[in-house]
N, CA, C and O atoms as a GROMACS GRO file, in nm:
protein
  308
    1MET      N    1   9.419  11.146  11.804
    1MET     CA    2   9.368  11.181  11.672
    1MET      C    3   9.258  11.080  11.635
    1MET      O    4   9.282  10.959  11.636
    2LYS      N    5   9.139  11.131  11.603
    2LYS     CA    6   9.026  11.046  11.566
    2LYS      C    7   8.967  11.094  11.435
    2LYS      O    8   8.986  11.209  11.395
    3THR      N    9   8.896  11.004  11.367
    3THR     CA   10   8.839  11.040  11.238
    3THR      C   11   8.688  11.018  11.235
    3THR      O   12   8.634  10.933  11.307
    4ILE      N   13   8.622  11.096  11.150
    4ILE     CA   14   8.478  11.089  11.129
    4ILE      C   15   8.456  11.101  10.978
    4ILE      O   16   8.522  11.180  10.912
    5LYS      N   17   8.363  11.023  10.923
    5LYS     CA   18   8.326  11.039  10.781
    5LYS      C   19   8.218  11.145  10.771
    5LYS      O   20   8.117  11.138  10.841
    6VAL      N   21   8.239  11.244  10.683
    6VAL     CA   22   8.141  11.351  10.666
    6VAL      C   23   8.103  11.364  10.518
    6VAL      O   24   8.181  11.328  10.430
    7SER      N   25   7.986  11.415  10.494
    7SER     CA   26   7.938  11.442  10.359
    7SER      C   27   7.920  11.593  10.343
    7SER      O   28   7.847  11.657  10.418
    8LEU      N   29   7.989  11.648  10.243
    8LEU     CA   30   7.982  11.792  10.214
    8LEU      C   31   7.944  11.811  10.067
    8LEU      O   32   8.019  11.870   9.990
    9ASN      N   33   7.827  11.759  10.030
    9ASN     CA   34   7.791  11.752   9.890
    9ASN      C   35   7.711  11.871   9.836
    9ASN      O   36   7.645  11.860   9.733
   10SER      N   37   7.715  11.984   9.907
   10SER     CA   38   7.652  12.105   9.855
   10SER      C   39   7.728  12.228   9.905
   10SER      O   40   7.801  12.222  10.004
   11ILE      N   41   7.710  12.338   9.836
   11ILE     CA   42   7.779  12.462   9.874
   11ILE      C   43   7.737  12.506  10.013
   11ILE      O   44   7.821  12.549  10.092
   12ASP      N   45   7.608  12.496  10.045
   12ASP     CA   46   7.559  12.536  10.178
   12ASP      C   47   7.619  12.449  10.287
   12ASP      O   48   7.655  12.498  10.394
   13LYS      N   49   7.629  12.319  10.260
   13LYS     CA   50   7.688  12.229  10.360
   13LYS      C   51   7.834  12.267  10.386
   13LYS      O   52   7.878  12.267  10.502
   14VAL      N   53   7.908  12.299  10.281
   14VAL     CA   54   8.049  12.337  10.298
   14VAL      C   55   8.059  12.464  10.381
   14VAL      O   56   8.141  12.472  10.473
   15LYS      N   57   7.976  12.564  10.350
   15LYS     CA   58   7.981  12.690  10.427
   15LYS      C   59   7.946  12.667  10.573
   15LYS      O   60   8.014  12.718  10.662
   16ASN      N   61   7.841  12.590  10.599
   16ASN     CA   62   7.801  12.561  10.738
   16ASN      C   63   7.907  12.481  10.811
   16ASN      O   64   7.935  12.506  10.928
   17PHE      N   65   7.967  12.384  10.742
   17PHE     CA   66   8.073  12.302  10.802
   17PHE      C   67   8.192  12.389  10.843
   17PHE      O   68   8.242  12.376  10.955
   18VAL      N   69   8.237  12.476  10.754
   18VAL     CA   70   8.351  12.564  10.786
   18VAL      C   71   8.317  12.655  10.903
   18VAL      O   72   8.402  12.678  10.989
   19ASN      N   73   8.195  12.707  10.907
   19ASN     CA   74   8.153  12.790  11.021
   19ASN      C   75   8.158  12.712  11.152
   19ASN      O   76   8.203  12.765  11.254
   20PHE      N   77   8.113  12.586  11.150
   20PHE     CA   78   8.115  12.504  11.271
   20PHE      C   79   8.257  12.476  11.317
   20PHE      O   80   8.289  12.500  11.434
   21VAL      N   81   8.343  12.426  11.228
   21VAL     CA   82   8.478  12.387  11.271
   21VAL      C   83   8.563  12.508  11.307
   21VAL      O   84   8.657  12.496  11.385
   22SER      N   85   8.532  12.624  11.251
   22SER     CA   86   8.609  12.744  11.283
   22SER      C   87   8.585  12.792  11.426
   22SER      O   88   8.664  12.869  11.480
   23LYS      N   89   8.478  12.747  11.488
   23LYS     CA   90   8.448  12.785  11.626
   23LYS      C   91   8.539  12.714  11.726
   23LYS      O   92   8.550  12.756  11.842
   24PHE      N   93   8.603  12.606  11.683
   24PHE     CA   94   8.690  12.528  11.772
   24PHE      C   95   8.835  12.570  11.754
   24PHE      O   96   8.877  12.608  11.645
   25ASP      N   97   8.911  12.564  11.865
   25ASP     CA   98   9.054  12.596  11.860
   25ASP      C   99   9.137  12.479  11.808
   25ASP      O  100   9.254  12.497  11.774
   26SER      N  101   9.078  12.361  11.801
   26SER     CA  102   9.150  12.240  11.757
   26SER      C  103   9.185  12.247  11.609
   26SER      O  104   9.131  12.329  11.534
   27ASP      N  105   9.277  12.159  11.569
   27ASP     CA  106   9.313  12.146  11.428
   27ASP      C  107   9.233  12.033  11.366
   27ASP      O  108   9.211  11.930  11.429
   28PHE      N  109   9.189  12.054  11.242
   28PHE     CA  110   9.110  11.956  11.169
   28PHE      C  111   9.167  11.943  11.028
   28PHE      O  112   9.206  12.042  10.967
   29ASP      N  113   9.170  11.821  10.977
   29ASP     CA  114   9.208  11.796  10.838
   29ASP      C  115   9.097  11.719  10.771
   29ASP      O  116   9.027  11.640  10.834
   30LEU      N  117   9.081  11.742  10.641
   30LEU     CA  118   8.993  11.660  10.559
   30LEU      C  119   9.082  11.578  10.467
   30LEU      O  120   9.171  11.632  10.401
   31VAL      N  121   9.057  11.447  10.463
   31VAL     CA  122   9.138  11.357  10.383
   31VAL      C  123   9.051  11.295  10.275
   31VAL      O  124   8.949  11.232  10.305
   32SER      N  125   9.091  11.313  10.150
   32SER     CA  126   9.020  11.255  10.037
   32SER      C  127   9.125  11.195   9.944
   32SER      O  128   9.196  11.267   9.873
   33GLY      N  129   9.135  11.064   9.947
   33GLY     CA  130   9.240  10.999   9.868
   33GLY      C  131   9.376  11.037   9.920
   33GLY      O  132   9.406  11.017  10.038
   34ARG      N  133   9.460  11.093   9.835
   34ARG     CA  134   9.594  11.132   9.878
   34ARG      C  135   9.602  11.280   9.917
   34ARG      O  136   9.710  11.329   9.951
   35TYR      N  137   9.490  11.349   9.914
   35TYR     CA  138   9.487  11.491   9.948
   35TYR      C  139   9.449  11.513  10.094
   35TYR      O  140   9.355  11.452  10.144
   36VAL      N  141   9.523  11.599  10.160
   36VAL     CA  142   9.494  11.638  10.298
   36VAL      C  143   9.478  11.790  10.300
   36VAL      O  144   9.571  11.863  10.264
   37ILE      N  145   9.361  11.837  10.342
   37ILE     CA  146   9.326  11.979  10.338
   37ILE      C  147   9.290  12.027  10.479
   37ILE      O  148   9.230  11.952  10.556
   38ASP      N  149   9.326  12.149  10.512
   38ASP     CA  150   9.283  12.211  10.638
   38ASP      C  151   9.131  12.226  10.631
   38ASP      O  152   9.078  12.289  10.539
   39ALA      N  153   9.060  12.168  10.729
   39ALA     CA  154   8.914  12.168  10.728
   39ALA      C  155   8.855  12.307  10.748
   39ALA      O  156   8.735  12.325  10.727
   40LYS      N  157   8.935  12.404  10.788
   40LYS     CA  158   8.886  12.541  10.806
   40LYS      C  159   8.905  12.625  10.681
   40LYS      O  160   8.873  12.744  10.680
   41SER      N  161   8.957  12.564  10.575
   41SER     CA  162   8.982  12.634  10.448
   41SER      C  163   8.872  12.604  10.348
   41SER      O  164   8.866  12.495  10.291
   42ILE      N  165   8.784  12.701  10.327
   42ILE     CA  166   8.672  12.680  10.235
   42ILE      C  167   8.721  12.657  10.092
   42ILE      O  168   8.664  12.576  10.020
   43MET      N  169   8.825  12.728  10.052
   43MET     CA  170   8.880  12.709   9.918
   43MET      C  171   8.944  12.571   9.904
   43MET      O  172   8.932  12.507   9.799
   44GLY      N  173   9.012  12.526  10.009
   44GLY     CA  174   9.071  12.393  10.006
   44GLY      C  175   8.967  12.285   9.993
   44GLY      O  176   8.986  12.189   9.918
   45ILE      N  177   8.857  12.300  10.065
   45ILE     CA  178   8.749  12.200  10.060
   45ILE      C  179   8.692  12.191   9.919
   45ILE      O  180   8.663  12.082   9.870
   46PHE      N  181   8.675  12.304   9.853
   46PHE     CA  182   8.619  12.302   9.718
   46PHE      C  183   8.714  12.241   9.616
   46PHE      O  184   8.674  12.214   9.503
   47SER      N  185   8.840  12.218   9.653
   47SER     CA  186   8.934  12.152   9.562
   47SER      C  187   8.922  12.000   9.569
   47SER      O  188   8.984  11.929   9.489
   48LEU      N  189   8.843  11.949   9.665
   48LEU     CA  190   8.825  11.804   9.681
   48LEU      C  191   8.706  11.754   9.601
   48LEU      O  192   8.622  11.832   9.557
   49ASP      N  193   8.700  11.622   9.584
   49ASP     CA  194   8.585  11.557   9.521
   49ASP      C  195   8.476  11.547   9.627
   49ASP      O  196   8.484  11.460   9.715
   50LEU      N  197   8.376  11.632   9.621
   50LEU     CA  198   8.272  11.638   9.724
   50LEU      C  199   8.154  11.544   9.698
   50LEU      O  200   8.058  11.542   9.774
   51SER      N  201   8.162  11.467   9.590
   51SER     CA  202   8.052  11.375   9.559
   51SER      C  203   8.056  11.251   9.648
   51SER      O  204   7.957  11.179   9.657
   52LYS      N  205   8.169  11.227   9.715
   52LYS     CA  206   8.184  11.111   9.804
   52LYS      C  207   8.210  11.160   9.946
   52LYS      O  208   8.256  11.272   9.966
   53PRO      N  209   8.179  11.076  10.046
   53PRO     CA  210   8.212  11.114  10.184
   53PRO      C  211   8.362  11.138  10.201
   53PRO      O  212   8.444  11.075  10.134
   54ILE      N  213   8.397  11.228  10.291
   54ILE     CA  214   8.535  11.267  10.316
   54ILE      C  215   8.566  11.236  10.462
   54ILE      O  216   8.478  11.245  10.548
   55GLU      N  217   8.690  11.201  10.489
   55GLU     CA  218   8.731  11.169  10.626
   55GLU      C  219   8.779  11.295  10.697
   55GLU      O  220   8.871  11.362  10.651
   56LEU      N  221   8.716  11.327  10.809
   56LEU     CA  222   8.756  11.441  10.893
   56LEU      C  223   8.844  11.388  11.005
   56LEU      O  224   8.803  11.300  11.080
   57THR      N  225   8.965  11.442  11.016
   57THR     CA  226   9.056  11.404  11.124
   57THR      C  227   9.053  11.514  11.230
   57THR      O  228   9.081  11.630  11.200
   58VAL      N  229   9.020  11.475  11.354
   58VAL     CA  230   9.018  11.567  11.467
   58VAL      C  231   9.146  11.543  11.546
   58VAL      O  232   9.168  11.434  11.598
   59HIS      N  233   9.232  11.645  11.555
   59HIS     CA  234   9.362  11.628  11.618
   59HIS      C  235   9.359  11.640  11.770
   59HIS      O  236   9.458  11.608  11.836
   60ASP      N  237   9.249  11.686  11.826
   60ASP     CA  238   9.237  11.703  11.971
   60ASP      C  239   9.137  11.601  12.025
   60ASP      O  240   9.016  11.620  12.013
   61ASP      N  241   9.189  11.491  12.084
   61ASP     CA  242   9.102  11.385  12.134
   61ASP      C  243   9.004  11.435  12.240
   61ASP      O  244   8.892  11.385  12.249
   62ALA      N  245   9.046  11.533  12.319
   62ALA     CA  246   8.960  11.586  12.424
   62ALA      C  247   8.837  11.656  12.368
   62ALA      O  248   8.731  11.655  12.430
   63ALA      N  249   8.850  11.716  12.251
   63ALA     CA  250   8.739  11.790  12.189
   63ALA      C  251   8.656  11.702  12.097
   63ALA      O  252   8.556  11.748  12.042
   64TYR      N  253   8.695  11.577  12.078
   64TYR     CA  254   8.629  11.490  11.979
   64TYR      C  255   8.478  11.478  12.002
   64TYR      O  256   8.400  11.494  11.908
   65ALA      N  257   8.437  11.449  12.124
   65ALA     CA  258   8.294  11.429  12.153
   65ALA      C  259   8.214  11.555  12.122
   65ALA      O  260   8.105  11.548  12.064
   66GLU      N  261   8.267  11.670  12.160
   66GLU     CA  262   8.197  11.797  12.135
   66GLU      C  263   8.189  11.826  11.985
   66GLU      O  264   8.086  11.871  11.936
   67VAL      N  265   8.297  11.798  11.914
   67VAL     CA  266   8.301  11.819  11.768
   67VAL      C  267   8.202  11.726  11.700
   67VAL      O  268   8.124  11.769  11.615
   68ALA      N  269   8.204  11.599  11.737
   68ALA     CA  270   8.113  11.501  11.676
   68ALA      C  271   7.968  11.539  11.700
   68ALA      O  272   7.883  11.522  11.611
   69ASP      N  273   7.938  11.590  11.818
   69ASP     CA  274   7.801  11.632  11.849
   69ASP      C  275   7.760  11.753  11.766
   69ASP      O  276   7.648  11.760  11.717
   70ALA      N  277   7.852  11.850  11.750
   70ALA     CA  278   7.822  11.972  11.674
   70ALA      C  279   7.807  11.945  11.525
   70ALA      O  280   7.738  12.019  11.455
   71LEU      N  281   7.872  11.840  11.476
   71LEU     CA  282   7.872  11.814  11.331
   71LEU      C  283   7.778  11.699  11.291
   71LEU      O  284   7.796  11.640  11.185
   72LYS      N  285   7.680  11.666  11.375
   72LYS     CA  286   7.588  11.555  11.349
   72LYS      C  287   7.527  11.557  11.209
   72LYS      O  288   7.516  11.453  11.144
   73GLU      N  289   7.488  11.675  11.162
   73GLU     CA  290   7.419  11.682  11.033
   73GLU      C  291   7.510  11.647  10.915
   73GLU      O  292   7.460  11.620  10.806
   74PHE      N  293   7.642  11.646  10.935
   74PHE     CA  294   7.737  11.617  10.827
   74PHE      C  295   7.789  11.473  10.831
   74PHE      O  296   7.844  11.425  10.732
   75ILE      N  297   7.772  11.404  10.944
   75ILE     CA  298   7.832  11.272  10.963
   75ILE      C  299   7.752  11.166  10.886
   75ILE      O  300   7.629  11.163  10.888
   76VAL      N  301   7.828  11.078  10.819
   76VAL     CA  302   7.771  10.962  10.750
   76VAL      C  303   7.843  10.837  10.800
   76VAL      O  304   7.956  10.845  10.849
   77GLU      N  305   7.778  10.725  10.788
   77GLU     CA  306   7.840  10.598  10.833
   77GLU      C  307   7.916  10.533  10.722
   77GLU      O  308   7.974  10.427  10.742
   0.00000   0.00000   0.00000
């Protein structure tokens, strides 16, 4: 299990992000404070505070490199 910080600060970014992660068979969670949301749930994502970066947890270590490469536009340091 690995994590990446992502920024989803607009409606278009959220839609594009969900489209990207939905292409993978792996499980993903978004963690914001004490909330943990399925990263493939667009409604769940909109329940989070999107003004700050959110932690994406990738549950499949083997797919991590491919996921990180596909989500470059969302990753923040």
